[in-house]
N, C-alpha and C positions, 0 to 999 in steps of 0.2 A: 444585536446578537445574531440575527438571522442573515445578515449580510455576509458577503464573502468576497475575496479577491482572486484574481487568476495569477499564479506565480509561474513565471517562465524561466526555464533553464535551457542552456545550450551546451551540449556535450560533443566532444569530437573523438572519433575513433578510426583507427587505420583499418578496421574490419569492414567499414563501408566501402563500397567499390570506387567512389570518386569523391572529390572535394565538393562537387555540386550536389551529391546525393543527400537526402534528408528523410528521416523517419520521425513522424510526430506521434508522441504517446501522451494520452491523458491519463493521469494517475489519481485515483480516488481512495481515500483511506479515512477510517474513523468517522463514518457518517452517523452511526449510532441511532438510526431511525429518527433523525432530527426533524423538527418542525421548520418549515421554510416560509410559512406565511405567503405574502405576496411575491416572494422571490422565485417561485417555481417556474414561472413563464421565462424569467430571465435565465435561469439555470438551463432550461431546455434549449433556449436560443443559443447560449454560449457553447453548449456541448455540440450543437450542430455546426455553428459558425467556425469553430476551431479546426474543423476538417481533419480530425485525427486519423492516423492509419491504424491505431491500436488503442484500446482502452484497457487498463489494468486496475484491479481493485485489490487493495492491500490488506483487507480484513477489517473487522469491527464495524460492519455496516449495520449490524443489529445490536441489540442490547441483551446481554446474558442475564436476564432476570426472569424467574418463573412467570409465565402467563403474560409477559410483555408483548404487545402487538408489533407487527411488522408493517403497518400500513404505509408509513413514509418510505421505508426501504422498498416496498413494492413500487411506490410512485417514482422513486429515483430510478429503479431499473426500467420502468416503463418509458422514461424519457431518453434513455440512452439511444444514440443513432442506430438504426436497424441494419445499416450497411457497414458497420465497423465491427471487427471481431473483438470480443470481450472475454478476458480471462480473470479469475479471482483466486486468492488464496485466503485461508482462514486466519483470523486474528485470535486473541485469547478469548473473546466473547463467543465466537462461533465454536471454537474448540471446546469451551466449557459446555455448551449445549450438547456437543457430540459425545463427550466422555461421561457425562453424568445424566443419563436418561431418567434415572430414578428421581431426579430433582426437576428436570426441565421437560419430562414427558416427550411429546412428539415435536417439540420446537425445531430440532435440527432437521427433521424430515420436512417440516413446513418450509424452512429456509432453503433446503435443496430443491424443493418443488418450485419456489420462486425463481431460483436461478435457472432451472430448466425451462420454466415458462417464458423467460426473456432471453434464452439462448446465451446464457453466461456459462462458460466452461470453468468448473472448479478444479483446481490443482491441489490435491491433498497429498503432499509429499510426492508429487508427480511433475513430469516435464512434458512440454509439447514443443515440436519443432515447426517452424513455418518460414515462409519467405515473403518479405515485403520489399517491393522495388528492386528485386534482384539480390537483396542481402539475406543471408540465412540468420534466423534468430532462434534461440532456444530459451524458453521461458520456464522457470522452475518455481513452484510454489511450495515453500517450506513451512511445515507445521511444527512449531517449536513445542517441545514437551512441556507440560504444565508446570513442572517444578522450577523451570527457569524464569517463570513470570512472577514467582513469589516476591512479595513486596520487600522483604528484608533479606532476600538472597543476594549475597555480594560476590558470589563466585563467578567464574567464566563459563563459556560454552566450549568444551574441548572440540577441536577441529574434527576429530574422528566421529563425533556425533552427527555432524553434517555429511561427512564422507559416507557413513553408513547408509544414509538415505540416497545421496547423489554421489556415486563413486566418481572420483576425479578423473577426467579424460581430457586429452589434448584435442581441442576442437577449434575450427575456424569460425564457427558460428558466434554471433554477438550473444553473450550469455547474460540474461536478465534474471535476477533472483528476487522473488517476492518474499520478503522476510520481515514480518510485522514488527518485530522488536529490534530497534537499531542499536541497542546496547552492545550487541556482540559483533560489531563492525569488523574487528580484527579477524574473527573466524570466517566471516563471509569473504574478506579479502584473501585469506589463505586458500579458499576454494576457487579463487581466480574468477569471480564474477566481474563482468565488465560494468554492469549497472545493478545496484541494489536499491530496491524501493521499499521504504519503511514508513512507519507512523508511530502509533501507540502513545506517545507522550503528549499529544494534543498541543505541540508547539512549545511546551513548557508552561502551559496555563497563563503565566505572566511573562512577557518579554520586555526586558529593559531596552529602551531605545528601539523597540521593534526588532531587535537582533539577538539579545542575550537571554536564553531561557532560564527561568528561575527555579522551578520545581517540577519534578517528574511524577508520574503516576505511582512510582515505587517509593515516593517520599524522599528521593534524593534531591539535594539542593544543587542547583546549577549542573544538571546532568550533561554529560560530555556530548552526547549525540542526539539531542532532543529536537533539532530543527535545522533545516537548510541543506547546504551542499558540503559534502566531505569527499576528499580524494586521498587515496593512498595507493602507492605502486601503480598498477594498471586499473584500479577499481574506483568507481564513483558511487557514492551513496546519496540519494535524495530522501530527506525525511520530511514528510508532510505535516503541517499543523492540524490537518483534519478538516473535514467538511461539516462536522457536527461536534457535539459534546454530550455528556450524560452525568447524572448524579449531581455534580456541582457545575452548573452551567456558567463558569467564570472564564472570561478571556480579557486580559488587559494588555494592550499593545500587541495583540495576537489574534488577528481576525481569522475566521474560517477561510479555507483556501482550497481551490482547485489547481492541481499541479499540471503543468504542460512541460514536457521535455522534448526538445528537438535534437535528435541524434544526427550528427553530420560527419562527413568524411574529415580526415585529418586536415588541419590548416596548411 
């Protein structure tokens, strides 16, 4: 249960300056303050040896339960390479801590202090622009409103809800959207994200043949976007199976994973 795999993806974009250029991103999602036992040293070594240019965190690295500790989340943040920029967005667990202080007390403040302590920049419906190897990137962290996470909600996310937060602009920058819930892929595509990074479904809990997700956190059977690589128009979405789990620690054909994305120039 505490073991994990490294999942590699290769993505090509004409927004990179040359075919030889490459940007490596490590993506971490759904850690949920998980126990790693004797795997911590291996995880620290992998994070270092992968030589990432950028580390992105897609949310739910804590557990949204009153008085739940964050000791393992702190340990994870402490082993991130110090020379690599790290940006994070909130998942539904962090968002829950934020909007219900009457239930969770100071937990959201504790979480923010942890991020600050380890120089992780939190994007709460915010964007940041940076350059890596001469390529302009724009990273946006989307905080999905609580009602869209409801387990039996079957509606969609209207595109205007996303545009209200991030007005659509024509940009040459490579646009990365941290959007925790992959269910609304079509809306993210309409915003013209180049790369969408999501999680939430924990890989579908059970995967048939290691590929086909069986059940989602919202109790949908065979959820459409629960795991892996999806492409539509000019957008690619990667959905992580997560680096941890919570409440029901069940994974069948569905190991924990650390995602590595190599963004390269057009073939």
